[in-house]
ZAZA-615093 format. One record per atom (N, C-alpha, C): residue in three letters; x, y, z. Coordinates in steps of 0.02 Angstrom, whole numbers, padded with zeros to 5 digits, always signed. Layout:
N
ALAXYZ
...
***
This chain:
213
MET-00631+00567-02507
MET-00571+00527-02497
MET-00519+00566-02458
THR-00511+00630-02478
THR-00462+00672-02443
THR-00481+00682-02371
ASP-00547+00691-02360
ASP-00571+00702-02292
ASP-00558+00639-02250
ARG-00569+00580-02279
ARG-00557+00518-02242
ARG-00483+00511-02225
HIS-00440+00526-02275
HIS-00368+00522-02261
HIS-00348+00571-02207
SER-00379+00630-02207
SER-00362+00680-02156
SER-00381+00655-02087
VAL-00439+00624-02080
VAL-00461+00596-02016
VAL-00413+00542-01993
GLU-00396+00497-02038
GLU-00351+00442-02019
GLU-00282+00468-02000
ASP-00257+00518-02037
ASP-00192+00546-02020
ASP-00194+00580-01952
ASP-00247+00618-01939
ASP-00253+00650-01874
ASP-00258+00599-01818
PHE-00295+00545-01831
PHE-00302+00494-01780
PHE-00235+00459-01767
ARG-00198+00445-01819
ARG-00132+00413-01810
ARG-00085+00458-01769
GLU-00087+00522-01784
GLU-00045+00570-01747
GLU-00066+00572-01673
PHE-00131+00570-01662
PHE-00154+00571-01592
PHE-00132+00507-01556
VAL-00139+00450-01588
VAL-00119+00387-01557
VAL-00045+00387-01542
ALA-00004+00410-01589
ALA+00068+00410-01579
ALA+00088+00457-01522
ALA+00053+00513-01517
ALA+00072+00563-01467
ALA+00046+00547-01397
ARG-00016+00520-01393
ARG-00049+00515-01328
ARG-00057+00444-01302
SER-00040+00394-01341
SER-00049+00325-01317
SER-00010+00310-01253
PRO+00053+00331-01246
PRO+00089+00315-01183
PRO+00054+00344-01122
ALA+00031+00407-01126
ALA-00004+00437-01069
ALA-00070+00403-01056
LEU-00107+00386-01109
LEU-00171+00353-01100
LEU-00162+00282-01073
LEU-00108+00249-01093
LEU-00094+00182-01066
LEU-00079+00186-00992
ARG-00043+00237-00971
ARG-00029+00246-00900
ARG-00094+00255-00861
THR-00139+00297-00888
THR-00204+00307-00855
THR-00242+00241-00852
ALA-00240+00203-00906
ALA-00276+00139-00907
ALA-00247+00092-00854
TYR-00181+00092-00846
TYR-00151+00049-00795
TYR-00171+00071-00725
LEU-00172+00136-00713
LEU-00193+00161-00648
LEU-00265+00142-00632
LEU-00306+00137-00683
LEU-00376+00119-00673
LEU-00386+00044-00664
THR-00342+00004-00694
THR-00352-00069-00692
THR-00303-00105-00646
GLY-00242-00078-00640
GLY-00192-00111-00599
GLY-00159-00171-00632
ASP-00167-00178-00697
ASP-00138-00235-00732
ASP-00121-00212-00804
TRP-00060-00225-00826
TRP-00038-00199-00891
TRP-00076-00231-00949
ALA-00087-00296-00944
ALA-00123-00330-00999
ALA-00194-00303-01006
THR-00228-00295-00949
THR-00295-00268-00950
THR-00295-00195-00973
ALA-00242-00158-00953
ALA-00236-00088-00974
ALA-00229-00083-01050
GLU-00191-00128-01080
GLU-00183-00127-01153
GLU-00249-00142-01188
ASP-00287-00190-01161
ASP-00353-00205-01189
ASP-00399-00144-01182
LEU-00396-00112-01124
LEU-00438-00054-01112
LEU-00420+00002-01160
LEU-00356+00014-01172
LEU-00335+00067-01218
LEU-00358+00051-01289
GLN-00352-00012-01311
GLN-00374-00029-01378
GLN-00449-00017-01387
THR-00487-00035-01335
THR-00560-00023-01338
THR-00574+00052-01342
ALA-00538+00091-01302
ALA-00549+00163-01301
ALA-00530+00194-01368
LEU-00474+00172-01397
LEU-00453+00200-01461
LEU-00503+00184-01517
THR-00532+00125-01514
THR-00583+00108-01563
THR-00643+00155-01558
LYS-00666+00168-01497
LYS-00722+00213-01487
LYS-00704+00285-01507
ILE-00641+00304-01493
ILE-00619+00372-01512
ILE-00619+00380-01588
TYR-00596+00329-01623
TYR-00594+00333-01696
TYR-00664+00339-01725
LEU-00711+00300-01698
LEU-00779+00302-01723
LEU-00813+00369-01709
ALA-00791+00403-01655
ALA-00821+00466-01636
ALA-00780+00526-01659
TRP-00727+00514-01697
TRP-00680+00567-01714
TRP-00713+00625-01751
ARG-00755+00610-01799
ARG-00785+00662-01840
ARG-00830+00708-01798
ARG-00869+00679-01753
ARG-00916+00721-01715
ARG-00882+00757-01657
LEU-00821+00736-01639
LEU-00786+00771-01585
LEU-00764+00840-01606
GLY-00753+00850-01670
GLY-00736+00916-01694
GLY-00663+00934-01680
GLU-00652+00982-01636
GLU-00585+01005-01622
GLU-00544+00952-01586
ILE-00478+00954-01598
ILE-00434+00905-01568
ILE-00432+00913-01492
GLU-00447+00974-01467
GLU-00446+00985-01395
GLU-00500+00944-01359
ALA-00551+00924-01396
ALA-00605+00885-01366
ALA-00589+00810-01364
VAL-00538+00790-01400
VAL-00523+00718-01405
VAL-00495+00691-01339
GLU-00449+00729-01309
GLU-00417+00704-01247
GLU-00467+00694-01190
PRO-00509+00743-01174
PRO-00560+00730-01121
PRO-00606+00672-01139
TYR-00623+00666-01202
TYR-00666+00610-01222
TYR-00629+00544-01213
ALA-00565+00542-01229
ALA-00526+00481-01220
ALA-00523+00460-01147
ARG-00513+00508-01102
ARG-00512+00493-01031
ARG-00580+00468-01007
ARG-00633+00499-01033
ARG-00700+00478-01013
ARG-00714+00406-01035
VAL-00692+00389-01096
VAL-00702+00321-01121
VAL-00662+00272-01078
LEU-00600+00289-01061
LEU-00560+00244-01019
LEU-00593+00232-00952
VAL-00616+00286-00920
VAL-00646+00279-00853
VAL-00711+00239-00856
ASN-00755+00257-00902
ASN-00820+00224-00905
ASN-00813+00150-00924
THR-00767+00135-00970
THR-00757+00066-00990
THR-00727+00025-00933
SER-00679+00055-00898
SER-00648+00019-00842
SER-00698+00005-00787
ILE-00743+00053-00774
ILE-00794+00043-00722
ILE-00842-00013-00742
SER-00861-00015-00806
SER-00906-00069-00828
SER-00871-00136-00825
TRP-00807-00138-00842
TRP-00770-00201-00836
TRP-00762-00221-00763
TRP-00750-00173-00720
TRP-00742-00187-00648
TRP-00804-00220-00620
ARG-00862-00198-00641
ARG-00924-00226-00615
ARG-00937-00296-00640
ARG-00911-00312-00700
ARG-00924-00378-00729
ARG-00873-00430-00707
ARG-00812-00409-00693
ARG-00758-00457-00680
ARG-00747-00466-00605
TRP-00718-00525-00589
TRP-00698-00539-00520
TRP-00628-00512-00509
HIS-00620-00471-00456
HIS-00555-00440-00443
HIS-00528-00468-00377
GLY-00510-00530-00378
GLY-00480-00560-00319
GLY-00405-00570-00331
GLU-00381-00629-00313
GLU-00310-00643-00323
GLU-00295-00655-00396
ARG-00236-00633-00416
ARG-00214-00644-00485
ARG-00151-00684-00485
PRO-00143-00732-00531
PRO-00081-00771-00534
PRO-00023-00727-00555
THR+00035-00739-00528
THR+00094-00701-00545
THR+00156-00745-00539
GLU+00205-00733-00581
GLU+00266-00773-00579
GLU+00313-00749-00523
VAL+00306-00687-00503
VAL+00350-00659-00452
VAL+00309-00644-00390
LEU+00328-00675-00335
LEU+00293-00663-00272
LEU+00316-00597-00243
PRO+00271-00556-00217
PRO+00292-00493-00187
PRO+00331-00504-00123
GLU+00381-00463-00113
GLU+00420-00469-00053
GLU+00383-00438+00006
ARG+00394-00467+00065
ARG+00363-00438+00124
ARG+00400-00375+00145
ALA+00361-00331+00175
ALA+00391-00268+00196
ALA+00441-00279+00251
VAL+00498-00246+00245
VAL+00549-00248+00296
VAL+00570-00177+00312
ALA+00595-00169+00371
ALA+00617-00102+00392
ALA+00688-00090+00367
ASP+00695-00052+00313
ASP+00761-00035+00287
ASP+00756+00031+00250
ARG+00802+00043+00203
ARG+00805+00107+00169
ARG+00752+00116+00116
VAL+00713+00065+00100
VAL+00661+00071+00049
VAL+00592+00080+00080
ASP+00590+00107+00141
ASP+00526+00117+00175
ASP+00478+00160+00134
GLU+00506+00211+00102
GLU+00463+00256+00064
GLU+00431+00220+00005
GLN+00471+00179-00029
GLN+00444+00140-00085
GLN+00391+00091-00062
LEU+00404+00059-00005
LEU+00355+00012+00022
LEU+00291+00047+00041
GLU+00297+00108+00066
GLU+00237+00147+00084
GLU+00196+00162+00021
ARG+00230+00180-00033
ARG+00194+00193-00095
ARG+00161+00130-00122
ASP+00197+00073-00117
ASP+00169+00010-00140
ASP+00106-00008-00100
ALA+00110+00002-00034
ALA+00052-00012+00008
ALA-00007+00033-00010
LEU+00008+00097-00022
LEU-00045+00144-00041
LEU-00077+00123-00107
TRP-00035+00106-00156
TRP-00061+00086-00221
TRP-00103+00022-00216
ARG-00081-00025-00173
ARG-00120-00086-00164
ARG-00189-00071-00137
HIS-00194-00024-00091
HIS-00259-00007-00063
HIS-00301+00034-00111
VAL-00268+00075-00153
VAL-00305+00111-00204
VAL-00339+00063-00252
GLN-00304+00008-00269
GLN-00332-00041-00314
GLN-00393-00076-00285
SER-00399-00077-00219
SER-00455-00112-00188
SER-00516-00067-00177
LEU-00510-00003-00195
LEU-00566+00043-00186
LEU-00621+00029-00238
PRO-00682+00050-00224
PRO-00735+00044-00275
PRO-00714+00082-00338
ALA-00741+00060-00395
ALA-00718+00086-00459
ALA-00726+00162-00464
ARG-00782+00189-00441
ARG-00794+00261-00447
ARG-00745+00300-00404
GLN-00733+00279-00342
GLN-00687+00314-00299
GLN-00616+00310-00327
ARG-00598+00253-00353
ARG-00532+00245-00382
ARG-00523+00291-00442
ALA-00574+00295-00484
ALA-00570+00339-00543
ALA-00561+00412-00522
VAL-00596+00433-00469
VAL-00590+00501-00445
VAL-00518+00515-00422
LEU-00489+00469-00384
LEU-00421+00479-00359
LEU-00371+00480-00417
VAL-00380+00436-00465
VAL-00334+00434-00522
VAL-00335+00500-00560
LEU-00395+00526-00573
LEU-00401+00588-00611
LEU-00377+00648-00571
ARG-00393+00649-00506
ARG-00377+00708-00465
ARG-00302+00710-00448
PHE-00273+00654-00428
PHE-00206+00656-00400
PHE-00152+00627-00447
TYR-00168+00576-00485
TYR-00119+00549-00532
TYR-00117+00589-00597
GLU-00177+00608-00621
GLU-00181+00648-00682
GLU-00181+00722-00669
ASP-00185+00741-00605
ASP-00182+00811-00584
ASP-00235+00855-00617
LEU-00296+00828-00621
LEU-00352+00866-00648
LEU-00388+00902-00591
SER-00422+00956-00608
SER-00460+00993-00558
SER-00525+00956-00542
GLU-00559+00979-00490
GLU-00623+00948-00473
GLU-00673+00957-00529
ALA-00672+01015-00562
ALA-00719+01027-00617
ALA-00704+00982-00676
GLN-00640+00974-00693
GLN-00622+00930-00749
GLN-00639+00858-00734
THR-00627+00837-00672
THR-00644+00768-00653
THR-00719+00757-00656
ALA-00757+00806-00633
ALA-00830+00801-00635
ALA-00855+00796-00707
ALA-00824+00835-00752
ALA-00846+00834-00822
ALA-00832+00767-00854
ILE-00773+00738-00840
ILE-00756+00673-00869
ILE-00801+00618-00843
LEU-00815+00619-00778
LEU-00857+00566-00748
LEU-00931+00581-00754
ASP-00948+00640-00780
ASP-01018+00660-00787
ASP-01054+00660-00720
ILE-01022+00689-00669
ILE-01051+00696-00603
ILE-01039+00768-00580
SER-01069+00786-00524
SER-01061+00854-00499
SER-00994+00861-00462
THR-00972+00923-00453
THR-00911+00934-00415
THR-00920+00914-00342
GLY-00982+00921-00317
GLY-00996+00898-00249
GLY-00986+00823-00241
THR-01006+00786-00292
THR-00995+00714-00290
THR-00921+00697-00293
VAL-00885+00735-00333
VAL-00812+00724-00336
VAL-00781+00735-00267
LYS-00802+00788-00233
LYS-00775+00802-00166
LYS-00793+00747-00117
SER-00856+00725-00118
SER-00877+00673-00070
SER-00843+00607-00084
GLN-00837+00589-00149
GLN-00803+00527-00167
GLN-00729+00529-00147
THR-00698+00587-00158
THR-00628+00596-00138
THR-00620+00588-00063
SER-00664+00620-00025
SER-00660+00617+00048
SER-00669+00545+00073
ARG-00718+00509+00045
ARG-00729+00440+00066
ARG-00669+00396+00049
ALA-00642+00406-00011
ALA-00585+00365-00031
ALA-00524+00378+00013
LEU-00510+00441+00028
LEU-00453+00457+00071
LEU-00463+00432+00142
THR-00524+00436+00167
THR-00538+00410+00234
THR-00527+00335+00237
THR-00549+00300+00185
THR-00539+00227+00182
THR-00465+00210+00179
LEU-00428+00247+00138
LEU-00356+00234+00132
LEU-00320+00245+00198
ARG-00337+00300+00233
ARG-00304+00314+00297
ARG-00319+00258+00347
ALA-00382+00236+00349
ALA-00401+00184+00397
ALA-00364+00119+00382
ARG-00361+00100+00318
ARG-00330+00037+00300
ARG-00254+00039+00311
LEU-00223+00096+00294
LEU-00151+00102+00305
LEU-00135+00102+00380
GLY-00178+00135+00420
GLY-00168+00135+00492
GLY-00174+00066+00522
ALA-00224+00028+00499
ALA-00233-00040+00524
ALA-00175-00084+00503
GLU-00150-00074+00443
GLU-00093-00114+00419
GLU-00031-00099+00459
ARG-00019-00035+00473
ARG+00040-00017+00514
ARG+00035-00047+00583
ALA-00025-00044+00613
ALA-00035-00072+00680
ALA-00023-00147+00680
ALA-00047-00182+00628
ALA-00036-00254+00624
ALA+00038-00270+00615
ASP+00072-00231+00573
ASP+00144-00242+00564
ASP+00182-00232+00629
GLN+00164-00179+00666
GLN+00199-00166+00729
GLN+00186-00221+00779
ALA+00124-00248+00780
ALA+00108-00303+00825
ALA+00150-00364+00809
ARG+00160-00378+00744
ARG+00201-00435+00724
ARG+00274-00424+00744
VAL+00297-00363+00735
VAL+00367-00348+00754
VAL+00376-00358+00829
ASP+00328-00333+00869
ASP+00333-00340+00941
ASP+00330-00414+00962
GLU+00289-00452+00928
GLU+00283-00523+00944
GLU+00348-00560+00928
LEU+00378-00545+00870
LEU+00441-00577+00852
LEU+00497-00556+00900
ALA+00496-00493+00920
ALA+00547-00469+00966
ALA+00541-00504+01034
ALA+00479-00515+01055
ALA+00468-00549+01119
ALA+00491-00621+01116
GLN+00479-00654+01058
GLN+00501-00723+01050
GLN+00576-00730+01047
ALA+00610-00677+01023
ALA+00683-00680+01016
ALA+00720-00667+01081
GLU+00688-00637+01130
GLU+00721-00621+01193
GLU+00734-00686+01232
PRO+00794-00694+01263
PRO+00807-00753+01303
PRO+00765-00752+01366
PRO+00746-00810+01392
PRO+00705-00812+01453
PRO+00743-00781+01512
ARG+00707-00744+01549
ARG+00738-00713+01608
ARG+00737-00761+01667
ILE+00796-00769+01699
ILE+00802-00813+01757
ILE+00791-00770+01820
PRO+00743-00789+01861
PRO+00731-00748+01920
PRO+00792-00746+01966
ARG+00806-00689+01990
ARG+00863-00681+02035
ARG+00847-00711+02104
GLN+00895-00750+02131
GLN+00885-00780+02197
GLN+00922-00738+02249
ALA+00892-00738+02308
ALA+00923-00701+02363
ALA+00989-00734+02383
PRO+01041-00696+02397
PRO+01106-00727+02416
PRO+01099-00763+02483
PRO+01137-00817+02492
PRO+01133-00854+02556
PRO+01159-00810+02614
PRO+01134-00822+02674
PRO+01156-00782+02731
PRO+01231-00795+02745
PRO+01266-00745+02770
PRO+01338-00755+02784
PRO+01349-00808+02838
VAL+01402-00846+02829
VAL+01420-00899+02877
VAL+01462-00868+02934
ARG+01437-00873+02994
ARG+01474-00846+03051
ARG+01522-00899+03078
PRO+01585-00882+03092
PRO+01632-00932+03119
PRO+01613-00953+03190
VAL+01617-01016+03203
VAL+01601-01044+03270
VAL+01665-01058+03308
ARG+01671-01027+03365
ARG+01731-01038+03406
ARG+01727-01104+03444
ALA+01779-01142+03436
ALA+01782-01207+03472
ALA+01798-01194+03546
PRO+01767-01231+03593
PRO+01782-01221+03665
PRO+01855-01239+03681
ALA+01885-01202+03729
ALA+01955-01215+03749
ALA+01961-01285+03780
PRO+02013-01320+03763
PRO+02020-01389+03791
PRO+02034-01385+03867
ARG+02005-01431+03901
ARG+02016-01435+03974
ARG+02081-01474+03989
ILE+02123-01443+04031
ILE+02187-01476+04049
ILE+02177-01511+04116
PRO+02186-01575+04121
PRO+02175-01610+04185
PRO+02227-01590+04237
ALA+02209-01584+04299
ALA+02255-01567+04354
ALA+02302-01626+04369
PRO+02365-01612+04391
PRO+02411-01667+04409
PRO+02385-01708+04466
ALA+02406-01769+04468
ALA+02381-01815+04519
ALA+02401-01794+04589
GLY+02461-01766+04602
GLY+02482-01749+04669
GLY+02454-01683+04693
GLY+02413-01655+04656
GLY+02385-01590+04677
GLY+02427-01534+04651
LEU+02406-01476+04665
LEU+02443-01417+04641
LEU+02503-01405+04685
GLU+02559-01386+04657
GLU+02620-01370+04695
GLU+02610-01304+04732
GLY+02644-01303+04792
GLY+02641-01243+04830
GLY+02583-01239+04877
ARG+02541-01293+04879
ARG+02486-01291+04926
ARG+02512-01311+04993
***
């Protein structure tokens, strides 16, 4: 009885201390808070069932991350990850002082579209700041696979972000061209008008002829 109470007390302490961090990892893996909460509950159930055989508390955290990653990958393969309903429509990117935030949002959106294994590698390596060896241990793959998956994921992200920037710039150029007023072709100035001298009037000679003849 005492041993059981000790296990339950240790588990409660672990949940209270590490649930926020594990929930963040779950969200990074799923991209949805409701799904992340379900994923964390599933992981905590498996952790509790395996608590006795895990032994030292230092082994619990890596096991928890492994359960989160493996469960999220299995869910990813079973579920459709297309459009999701939302009450708030995302704002379109605009050129202003929040460019950095928009860049992060775009990066995160593309991270969510990566294959589950590549996404898990990026989350563990860069969001959780784990080493290649730690990531390999959690995913049960070699460090070489971690490196190759990281390289592929980063190459995909660079390509997609580059294509998105090019498309945005093309739209900006198109809108700018539509906003410009039509140019009126310049016409050559008319030739200068030269004054025409009128001929001097002819004075008729007097009838009696010229005087002095």
